C-alpha positions in Angstrom: -100.0 -69.6 178.6 -98.1 -66.7 177.3 -94.9 -68.5 176.5 -92.0 -66.1 176.0 -93.5 -62.7 176.9 -90.9 -61.9 179.6 -87.6 -61.4 177.9 -87.9 -58.4 175.6 -84.5 -56.9 176.5 -82.7 -55.0 173.7 -85.9 -54.6 171.6 -87.5 -51.3 170.6 -90.2 -50.8 173.2 -92.5 -49.4 170.5 -92.0 -52.4 168.1 -95.2 -54.4 167.6 -94.9 -58.1 167.5 -97.5 -60.9 167.7 -96.8 -61.0 171.4 -97.4 -57.3 172.1 -100.5 -56.9 174.3 -102.6 -54.2 172.5 -106.3 -55.3 172.3 -108.8 -54.6 175.1 -111.2 -57.4 175.9 -114.0 -56.0 173.7 -111.8 -55.9 170.6 -110.3 -59.3 171.4 -113.8 -60.7 171.7 -114.7 -59.2 168.3 -111.5 -60.5 166.6 -111.9 -64.0 168.0 -115.7 -64.2 167.5 -116.3 -64.9 171.2 -118.3 -63.1 173.9 -116.2 -61.1 176.3 -117.6 -63.2 179.2 -116.1 -66.3 177.4 -112.7 -64.6 177.3 -113.0 -63.9 181.1 -113.9 -67.5 181.7 -111.0 -68.8 179.6 -108.7 -66.4 181.6 -110.0 -67.8 184.9 -109.4 -71.3 183.7 -105.9 -70.5 182.6 -106.6 -71.3 178.9 -105.7 -67.9 177.6 -104.0 -65.5 180.1 -103.6 -62.0 178.6 -101.3 -59.4 180.0 -102.7 -56.9 182.5 -102.4 -53.1 182.6 -101.6 -51.3 185.8 -105.3 -51.0 186.4 -105.7 -54.8 186.0 -107.4 -54.5 182.6 -106.8 -57.3 180.2 -104.7 -56.7 177.1 -104.6 -59.4 174.4 -102.0 -59.9 171.8 -102.3 -61.3 168.3 -101.0 -64.6 169.6 -103.7 -64.6 172.3 -106.4 -64.0 169.6 -105.0 -67.0 167.7 -105.1 -69.1 170.8 -108.7 -68.0 171.5 -109.7 -69.1 168.0 -107.9 -72.4 168.5 -109.7 -73.0 171.9 -113.0 -72.3 170.2 -112.2 -74.6 167.3 -111.1 -77.5 169.6 -114.2 -77.0 171.7 -116.8 -76.7 169.1 -115.5 -78.6 166.1 -113.5 -81.3 167.8 -115.8 -81.7 170.9 -112.9 -81.5 173.4 -113.7 -80.2 176.8 -111.9 -77.2 178.4 -109.8 -79.4 180.7 -108.6 -81.3 177.7 -107.9 -78.1 175.8 -105.9 -76.8 178.7 -103.8 -79.9 178.7 -103.3 -79.7 174.9 -102.1 -76.1 175.3 -99.7 -77.1 178.1 -98.3 -79.9 176.1 -97.9 -77.7 173.0 -96.0 -75.2 175.1 -93.8 -77.9 176.5 -93.0 -79.2 173.0 -92.2 -75.6 171.9 -89.9 -75.2 174.9 -88.2 -78.5 174.2 -87.7 -77.7 170.6 -86.1 -74.4 171.5 -83.8 -76.2 174.0 -82.9 -78.8 171.4 -82.0 -76.0 169.0 -79.8 -74.3 171.7 -78.1 -77.6 172.4 -77.5 -78.3 168.7 -75.9 -74.9 168.4 -73.7 -75.7 171.4 -72.7 -79.0 169.9 -72.0 -77.4 166.5 -69.8 -74.8 168.2 -67.9 -77.4 170.2 -67.3 -79.5 167.1 -66.0 -76.4 165.2 -63.7 -75.6 168.1 -62.5 -79.2 168.3 -61.7 -79.1 164.6 -59.8 -75.9 165.0 -57.7 -77.3 167.8 -57.1 -80.5 165.9 -55.9 -78.5 162.9 -53.6 -76.5 165.2 -52.1 -79.7 166.5 -51.6 -81.1 163.0 -50.0 -77.8 161.9 -47.6 -78.1 164.8 -46.1 -81.4 163.7 -42.4 -81.3 163.0 -41.8 -81.8 159.3 -38.1 -82.8 159.7 -39.0 -86.1 161.4 -39.1 -89.3 159.4 -41.6 -92.0 160.3 -39.9 -95.1 161.8 -40.5 -98.3 160.0 -39.6 -101.5 161.7 -37.3 -103.6 159.6 -38.2 -107.3 159.4 -35.4 -109.5 160.8 -34.0 -112.0 158.3 -31.5 -114.8 158.6 -29.2 -113.2 156.1 -25.6 -112.6 157.2 -24.0 -109.3 156.4 -20.3 -108.9 156.7 -19.1 -105.5 157.5 -15.5 -104.5 157.0 -14.6 -101.0 158.0 -12.7 -99.0 155.5 -9.1 -98.4 156.4 -8.8 -94.8 157.1 -5.8 -92.6 157.0 -3.0 -93.6 159.1 -3.7 -97.3 159.2 
């Protein structure tokens, strides 16, 4: 459940974030208030899956530590079993992914609306200003007599 660890492209490789795996299991156990064996069990169950070193050692991030504390709180204080906690974590990850996708789609909609407004403004700007709108004249029963003026030579 390490949502979002993959794409670090363009970042400084030495920049520490809450997702940077830096803590060995003994330090993570101390920070979370759990026994190292509990951390291994949570990893086996897929509750908190830390990154691995080349030698397969676990490396926990600050986000992993927070998640360990959350699992412990749900288990001890709320009485939720580990299977239920795993489902809660999965659903929370899905919600976060859906929220991110909604934000992406909203940005796309906003961009499309702005582009449409620009195109609409361009169309309005292209209108010919020398044209006069046509207004239909209502027909009446009035009779108009027209006599052409006599021009030159007549």
